[in-house]
Each structure stands twice: as C-alpha cells, then as structure tokens.
Steps between C-alpha positions, in 0.01 A plus 500: 500500500638836403530769763201731446548873522257752360676805367324780313769750415510869417192573711673365807239232577666214687348197663737296712390255766349699786512843335135511400247378756332257262829348377505124529859450384389421145391760245133482403391428145534840334390373168501696177130572533545637850779731393290607203200585717717690747670711235209555263407865479720611786718738299221669311275526804774664705555756225128573483476553877817707532448701183125525429549804280725302273239225474238758400740635243550157346123442480456843347767446234315199360228737382704812440719567199669811648791306650785430261546148365844502664358571844235233459760242405718601794202452734464141376864394475641693799198572718698678777690739271308807624626440853841585641720196553465542877120487460531194276693316771225584753234362269700182451562468874123517561445236232749265670342562842155417361640179352657392826183582694309273262756219538489531880122477485519177293764354732276562803210329330721203412616462863176607671657794679298795628601867474564519874782243508783734408559873503589692188866580463489786249292647217203291616699178439628224721824496300760758417447681170812671374477813281510454124862534386528765225632405159847644429371597153160658459491600131587314184584191701350226278755273337231333288201649319244338270336721236187413308395594146147632440292793385566844646216730605516653148463155344856436384546119523879525511537644848740351757436545871262390778132411484240729653136393530332161520432238236159441656398860436664504159688822573862380504761734352878493500699794632872582499639471852812716496338725762464224761737548791599135530609456135868568418575729209675218315185286506291785370753570226497138374122501505490824308726366226308172484197713423697678226589158361136385501382807320742441212461119496341332199298263722232597749511460880305221665243677720270202544588150383182451297553830319831392354817708502843409622703738723418463867641599835846628588695410817798713607750385761788713632768473766691758705793487260284650223452182295167462322319188375192526283260215427243532221204261467367419154191307393581314177135454400522349148847624404750256362832443672674708230256789552557492876875508442456819294326665794776391740763654275297820472473523880870429548603759242277766657669462841856457371520720191180702498340760730477244786881478525485802732361265765839318510346161574743239629269218390184460293276195521212393274231251603227355283193446711140403428406519869464784748810378685748251365797346682842435342416129494175565313656740251873577534626854538707572185799725551525740206816669620704572812558321828273206595469614859494809715698505823457679833727544798308440822632446852843399375359255244504522125145400394418366153152581368334338195222666297212340688666440840346665804706764676370760748419812302643743757866402523601734780191403697570131440844537656344639819228233500741209458738634762210521749381150412844369580505681834149407612461150364695336779690289247827362635760238420257227606206630291345389173370789290233443238477779242157434349410656163856630510534657156872557443566366853628827646342462846641154553837597362524810716418301819705189402800595713279491809334162422608139494314431175282695260245360256337728244183403310392681182264420213688697231789285380700794370490660846625173654789496254575863599500407870734209440736716296497769767578249774792355302640838395493631858637183655183415694512124555214430742214594267295270277232625263211294368278568199134415548188571700541576866212275603674208328862555599456639854355181656777293343769730639359492851463123500861459386633695799624243750650737757300698756556855377328831536333535162416849381307568178513835324221595259319799355126427548261404373630211296370170373646224714430675830171318547449263787558201270813639339681770688450508876698195601622593843784719379535859602374752240679832471248700300663811361362829375630802322283809469597713199476878488173645364303189591595311189434130483820317578581191702280584794600385840371454846 
C-alpha cells in the first residue's frame, strides 16, 4: 500500500493525518466529478460579485455596437484586462477561496463532520490559503498562440485572428488580436503576414469543412531566445498530391523569400488535416524548412519542444510554479514521483534531483520523445517516460512498485484518468495551478 498524502498545491491546502478534524489518515475520493462540481462557475461568479458593474457592461455589450470590436474581443479572451494587475490577483484569490470552501464542504459531507467540529483558521477556511503569487511577466507572455481563419466583421473570409461570437447564434467573426495584452508582438506579426499570404493565395481558406477551401489555422511558438516556429494546417479536400506540393512550396517561398521573410522564422511546419485536431501520428507534421524543434532554458535544463508537445505557455511563470512544486511536494530521496499528463516532462525533470525515481506519462508520443531527449541531454538518469493513456499506464506503474515509498503524483486537473477507476489509487496527488494575467485560460490550478 502506498503512503497516502493529499496535497493540493499553490492554494496552500494541505491534508496530513490529524491536520483537519475529519482526516482519517487516508484521502477521501476526490473524483473528477467532485472537482468539477467544486470548481464549476467559481471564477466567473466571484468576478460577478466583486465587479457587478463589469458584469453589467458585458451584458450590455452583447446588444450594443458602440464598443469597438477590439474591446469586445479583449473582454472574451482576457476578461480581467480592464482591472489593474493587483485587482486581478484579488479576484483570483477570491476564486481560489471559493473553490477551497466548496472542497471543504464536500469533505465534511463525506466524513459526516458538522460545522462546529473545528474553528476556521483564516479567510473563512480551516486550512491556510496563501496569496496568489504574481507572474514575473504580465504582458506578451504567451509562448504559444493559435490563430483561426474566418470572416471579418466586414465579410472578408481571409482574416487571421481569434473568434468572437457563438456558432449557435450564427454571429461568429474573426478579429486580429495584435491589441491583446497577452499576445507577443512576434506572434501578431506572423499572424499578420499569414493573412497577407492568404489574401494573395490562389486557393481559398477552409472556413467550414463542408464549404470547401484549404488554408486553416496557424500556430506560433516562440522561446526566450527569439526563435520562432510556425505551423500551418491545410485541408487537402480533393487536391492531388502534386497540387498540395505546389501549395507547400508557395507557403515556404513566402516566408523565406517573400514578404513573410521579415518574420525570421526558425522553422515552418505544414500539416494536412481533415479533422478539427490531428496528432502527428494521425497526420505527420511536415517540416518545410528550419529546425525541427524549438528549445527553452528552464531551471537549469535545456528543454526540447516538438510542434504539438505541451509546454506551459507562460515560461517565466512556469519556472516559479515548478520551483514551488519541488519545495512543497515533500519529495525526497525515498520518494516516487509520478508526472501525469507530463507533456515535455519538465515538472518531473525539474524535481528529479529530489526524488528516488520519476515516471512521466503522456499521450502525445512526440512530447514523450522530447522528454526522453531532455533527460538524456541534461544527464538526468532517474526519469522514465511512458507514452499512452494515464488510466492505462498508472495502475501498471503502481502495481510494479515493490518498495514501500512515498508516492506523489503531479497533475494539472481535470484530466481523463483521474476517475475513481483509473486515477485515484492511493498515491498522493499534487494538483497544480497557474493563474495567468488578465484572467486568460491557462493551466488552472488549485
């Protein structure tokens, strides 16, 4: 039996034997559905209560055309942009407090504990809630952006940017996003020149699959050294292989010899896809020119990142988050660390020097290859990375452990495989969260 220890990081919610009055020495079943119910609506409801005028403004703007398209897009993509960063942190703190209050309530129900058993410690909670740690970078911090192609408000079908509106209401438009505070200038520049390319291309963009067309979304990845990777998705429809090759050459020439050369891409990928999302295994990423990977230096490690590998989108914030995970996880030389849904394996690799053994689990095979390369390049010898589903691999790993070790699992919720039948197997979950500036949707944490 693995030593149970419930550890919800970043919000400072700890449950060790005897700390909470209803603690039985074994963590209760905090299944995926329980976490989902506890978290659902907490962020938006806190904003509404703390900033009712802002909520009224958002309702008003749905019916009013006086606000600029840019402001309306900013309200959707970065809903806290009108607030100072200090005010944003307060809103996020209240959201985390509400979440923990809900979790405490569920724990009391599970253990049949009344409200009179224990006194509140702080902030109306029976556990310590630390302040939200500010991001070192608050503007232009994204290292990955995905841009769509669709009709602009004036009807131009060759517009590159972000969607605004809903498909249900039939009012979706695409807007340039160079004004958004979380988008780096380099990303906006590549998107701008991709739009120039589309408007001079001999083939049409693919707005909806059934309407035909070919050019689809653009993904831009950058690192702190100024390197830029662009990935263009293309729907072949009925084109022959030769006709697709012509379009690949046209795209490559535009970004190497034509107007797009000003973007100074270090790599350009092309992917043929007939689906909304397509993995490398389903349809390989084709390197048109440049380096096959992008690299990032993080916590003394050189990290390799493939086109579709997950990597935290706020690099400076990720450094702080991973450092705190290492400090608070309780991992030591006798511990087994499970990095679940690990992406490029950075969390496990950064904590490896503290642990006896690290196992990373990731569905994307390219990301697993990146993690293995990073471990080998940096001389990390106690890490193993496994490609596959967490709910399949995790039980096998735990059963194979013969020694009695403190087992700590690190994961960004909510993930498939964390259900009662697949994920909660008596190991200690370290559920991490990072709150981005402006309220943007990133890897949210507890």
